C-alpha angles and dihedrals in degrees: 000000000000122000103267139134114281090226091053090049101047103006109050104144116237115222097207119081094006111162120248107265136218104257124272090295134009109252123221107280137192122325117281112287118239115263091003127158117230117226126186120214121202124204139168118260102181099061129059129299088036114231126207101252098226124011123186113218133170136212117211119225111276095017132091093204119116114221119197117240108170144325116243108233128230096025118121132194095353105188109157139030140199133157140201122270094254089054093235101110129048126198124200136179121240108200095188092194112217093028121109090237136018128215140231112224126205120211131188106230099176081129099039091200093057109044111190118210111235095180147296128253131198114259086209089233145058125283105355101210106176138021139175136188112243116239091245086066087224098101147036115215119203137183119223108208102190096045096036097230141124119223132198118215120188119227111231129204109291094026101279118134126243130210118293118284092193142010119195112196115204113224123224144083095293115000115191112177106204105174142011123194139160117240120247093260091057092229102102139042120218127198125192118211121194097191097051095040087233148130112209120204115202134182115224132218104209090189095061100021092239132144124208123195111244102169138351112210111200118205123201114300112271095019093120100203109209113170137358134202129197129230112245089247090062093228100098138041133195122214122200111213114213100194094045121042092239144111119220117212115209134182115231127206109188091187092066103017093243119161109186123179109222107169143008119217126191116246095203133050117268114277095030114150140178127042109359114172121158115216124176130011131195138167127226115249092247091052093236098112139040121199130196133176118229120202117209099039085039097225144143108230117213121204128186117221125224141168095041091302102319095097124070128178129182107231105163144016108198126187112259092215093239145043126289104000102212098171143010133191132186115229115244091266092047090231096118139039117218111202125191107213104192105191095045091043094230140127105208126192121214126187118244121215105226093210102047097024090225124142120235129210122304110278097191147331147221119219115230120155117239090359114183111171148354132218128200114217 
């Protein structure tokens, strides 16, 4: 794969058929609805059509629809979210495409509808595309896509981030770190690198904020692993491969930090052709279903889970309701899917059948240019 921006590669915006968008910025809307859920929406600001960075939306009780509230100023290229366990501080990536380094921003969300920027800290690499708060609540881990590195940022009193305590540079022709997460046991940190076709397992010293490489697991050349999601039992993980329309099933042993690929499952029906790029992957809370978006055919793939997590079978490919579904999230009740369709600039919501796990047809949408993700508070 040649050295090009990940947004250029899988996020080039098509001009034809683009959805109507909500103005240059979302204006302050009606007062906060009673018993509403706050949902944040991230979008790219440095590529056309320019998104908003971070939009605050709300969902009224009993309705799946997202209603715009406001845009948080001074935030660029917001593409991933996580928050502290107490729900008070939000952290977001700022990819800042074209800049030598990106940033990670901290926001006070004591009032979720009015996030207050506390500050931004260098990610020590280009295009930070993913982050997660470590279970110790002492650090934020971020994956720098362009530079292929993983950075550790300490959380200071009040929620601001300090200068990096560690930076792990992946080696290879074109490393592109795309995700960094802590395993369910809290003992290990795993980083997924699309460019090196690898999953890295690190031990982590929470006293010093230092990572130490434990194992590098290499997948087949050209697989392009993007994101992984763990089964609730903590014994298996599922890796969405961006450059092949497949999901890799792996066993996970938290006692030894052993990540072992055991099967590869197609993410599209037999005979599928054209652009086929899996995006996000998630697992239902009961562990019975795995879901992945696939850009190109613009689908949400549904897989049933068997054998305690070891078995995965594609059972459905439902229309995402938009173009280029980069991300999806289940709402807290797992009754609705929210899909971020980047090229059409829409967040669509699809009902989920609780018995079959299958998504239905899109029931509505919110227009946000160059949207990339949603996050429920």
